[in-house]
Each structure stands twice: as C-alpha cells, then as structure tokens.
N, C-alpha and C positions, 0 to 999 in steps of 0.2 A: 147262385147255382150252377155257373159255372165251370168249375173245378170238379165238382161233384160228377156233371153230366161228362166232360170232357173225359175226365180220369177212368170214369164207368164204364165209357163206352170204348175205350182203349183197354180195357182188362179184359172185357168180352172177345175182345177180335183173336185172343188166340186160341180162345174155344171152338169160334166159329170156324175157324180153320181147321182146327183139328176135324170137326166134326163134318164137315164138306167133302173130307176126303174120302168117309164112310157112308155118305148119306149124300147122294146127287139131289140139287136143287128140281124140284117137278116143274120146270118151263121150259120151254125151246122144244129141244130134241129128246130132252129127257122128262117129258111128261109123264106122267101113268096114274094110274087109279088109286085110291087109297089117301087120296087129300082134300077130299070133302068138296064143296062147290067150285063150279068153274066160272069164268067170264069170257068175253072175248079178247083175244091178245092185244088187238090195239087199243082199246077200251083201259086195259091193264094197266098196257106200258106209260101213256098217257095220265092214269090216276095216278099212278106210285109213285111217277116223277115230277108231279107237278109241285108236290111242296117244297122241293127245291128251288123252285124259280119264287112262288110266292114268301115264303117263312123268311129266306135269304134276301129276298126283295124289300118286304117291308122292313125289317130290322135297318137293314144300310139306309132306306129313307126317312126312317122317321130318328133315329138313333144317331147316324154319322154323321160327322163333318165333310162337307162335298167340296172334294180338292182334287186335282189330279191325281193322286196315287189312288185314293179309295174309289173314284170313278174309274180309274184302270182296271183294279181288281174285282169291283161290281161288273164290268163287261166281259172281262175272261169268264167269271162263273155263270151269266145269265149267257154266253154265246155256246156254251155247251149244254145246259139244261135248258135252254129255250128251242134247243136241234132234239134234244130227246124227247121234249114234250110235242112241239108240236109238226115235225118232221121225221123224224127216226119213226113212228109206229105209221107210217103212213107206209113205208118202206115193207112191212111186215105183209104177212099171206093173214087174209078175211078169217080164213077156216080153224087158224090153231088159237088154242085156249089156253086159258093160266088161271091155276086154282088163286080162290080167295085169299087163301092164307098167305100166299107169296107176295100179293099185292098188299096186305095189310100190314106184313112185317118191314115191306121196302118202303110204306108209308113212316111207320115207326121211324127208320134210318133217317131217311131224306127230312123229315122234320126235325130230329137230333141234331142230324150233321150241318143242315141250312142254320140253325140256330148257332151253333157253336160256332162253324167259319163268319158267319156275320157280326155276331158281337166281336170276337175277339178283334174283328178291324174294327166295329164300330165303336168301340170302348177304349181304344190307343189313338187316339188323335197327334197324340205327342211322337209317336212311332212311325205311322202312317201320313207322311205330309208331304209336299213338293219333294223334299229331296229325296225321299224312298225310291223314287222313280230312277235315278242314277246310281243306285246301293248297286255290289254284286250280286246279290241274292235275287233282288228284283229281275235285271236285265238277264242271268242265267237261267232263272226260274224261268222267264215266260217264254225263253229260247226254246228250254225244255217243255215246258207246257204247249208248244205249238206243233214242236218235233214229234210228241207223243198224239195229238188231235186229230194230224194230217196223215197217221202211220192207221189210227183207229176208224177215222171216216173214211180212208180209201178201201181198207180191209174189209170193214161194213158196206160197204156197197158192191165190194167184187160177190162178198155172200146174198146180196139182196138180188143181185145180176141170175146168181147162180140156184136161186130158190126158186127161180121160174119154170127151170126144167125139173124132168121127171128120170128118176133111177129104180132100179131096183131095192133103193132104200128110199122111195117114196119124193120127197121136195129136196132132197139133198143130193150134192155132185159134190166131188173130191175139188178143192179149191187150186187153183195153179196161179200163176203171177206173182208179182209182187213180193211181200214178204213173205206169200204163202212157201215159196221155194223152201224156205228155212225152217220156219216152225207151222204146229196147225193154229195157234190163234195168235194171230198178228191185232184183231182187233183188241182184244185184251191184254196183249205187250202195249199197244199204243194207248191203252186208257190209266194202265199203270204207270207210264213215262208220263202221261200226260198230268195225272196229278202227285204224282212227283215233282213235277212243274212247279205245282200250284206251292206245294209245300215248302220247296226255296223261298219262291217269289212271295212268301207271304211271312216265312221264318217263325212260324206260329207254333204252338202245341194244336191245335185246332188240324190247321194242316196237315203236321206230321200224324195225327190221328185217322184222319182222310186218306190219306195215302196207304199205310198200313192196311187201313180195313179194305181199302181197294186190293191189295195183295191178298188178304184173307179170305175176298171173296172168290176171285179170278184165279188166283194160283189153282186151286184144290177142281176149279172149274174146267179151266184149260186142260188142266189133267185127264178129267173125266171125258172133256171132248176128242184128246187126243186118242184115248183108249178105246172111244165109240166108234172112230174113222178107222183105226187097225183092225176093229172086229166085223165091219160093215165091209169095207173093200176090200178086196186081198191083194189089188194091187197098189195100196196106199204106199206111197216112200216111204221106205223104211230110215233114211238119213235126216227125215222131219223131224223135231222135239217138241214138246205139247208150250214152250212157251220160251 
C-alpha cells in the first residue's frame, strides 16, 4: 500500500495548494464562523500533532533495524514533533479556538505522513545503514534541517512574545527583528527549509512528498498572513515579502 498512499498524497498537494489560495484555513488569526464545532486551541494542536509522534515511533520501533542511521533519522523527526506536541501548544493563548474539521484533517495527514516516512526508512535497511551517515545527502540534509528548525523556532518564539501584547488588532502586533525584517512569515519559511532538509537527508519519495506538502500548505498561508498584516496595519513595512 505504500506506493498508493505516497503517490496519492503527492497528487493531492497541487489541489490543496490551489484551494488554499482562495479559502483561508480557519484557524489562528483566520478563524471564522461557518466551520462547525470548535475546541480549545491548545488541545487541538496537541491532538492533531500527536499521531506524527506515535505512528512514526511505533513503525520505527517495530519494523526498523536499529543502527546509527535509523536512530539519527528517528531523533530528527521526534525532535520536531515532540516539541510540536508537548511544548508549542503551551505557547498559544488559551482563549483561542480551532474547528474540529481542521483537527480531523490534520490527524489524517499526520497519520498518513508519519506512516509513509517511517515505513520508507524501516523498509530499506540496506540503504539506511551506518554508511548513510557520511553520505552527502545526509550531511547536507541535516545542516539544512537544523538551519530551518532554528529559523522556525526562533520566529515562533518572537510571535509568542508579541501575542501577550494588545493592539487595535486584538492579540497581534507587527513583529520586528530577526528574519521578520525581510519576510512576514519566517516561521513558515523555516519549516519549509526544515522539511526540505529532511527530504535531502532521507533522499526518499516520502521525504519529498512531505516537503512538497509543506510548501502546498504554508505558501498560501504565508500569503494570507501577509495580506492580513497589510490590511490590518497602515504602517506595515512595505518592503517585506510574504515568504
């Protein structure tokens, strides 16, 4: 079933990319009525990211041959998603809400994505052996991965600090400093770079499916954020780009 799931997921990416340019995903600053029942934002983020930790971890624990390469890839994945599950939700405001529809779609994606990426590694022990750690793909990919992670986490932290302030826009302020001097959404840019690094480090169909899906999801959302900033703040820096 791996090829069906992987290529099927890849085929959906352009469709999602196009739809999200016209329909803003209704969570965060873009939440609005008409998307059904909602739940608390922190709980939503915890539940929707949890399958990525559990599914990936279970498949790797049961089916993979433990060596330095598989362990390194396992740690890279869990480093991101354990932060997303157990740390990132605590940085969000309690009063915010998320539609159950968004949660369900995210759970489906994270389950599928966790499966194809874990199985891609676990099913290829001849490829992911200790020699893989010295391959150009792994070395370059890990450097790109951590570069993107640092940009993503630092930018998210800047937003978390700003969210404690109030303005005419509610809980949002114009972010300054770091990569915000050039782009409106360096956190999204960082995540795109990070999972491109993962795709390079694994050099796999599953890795590139994930990187492409990250772009399909976050590029339209960055454009929507950028448009919201310009519409909300008259003094928004004109030279900034969305991404």
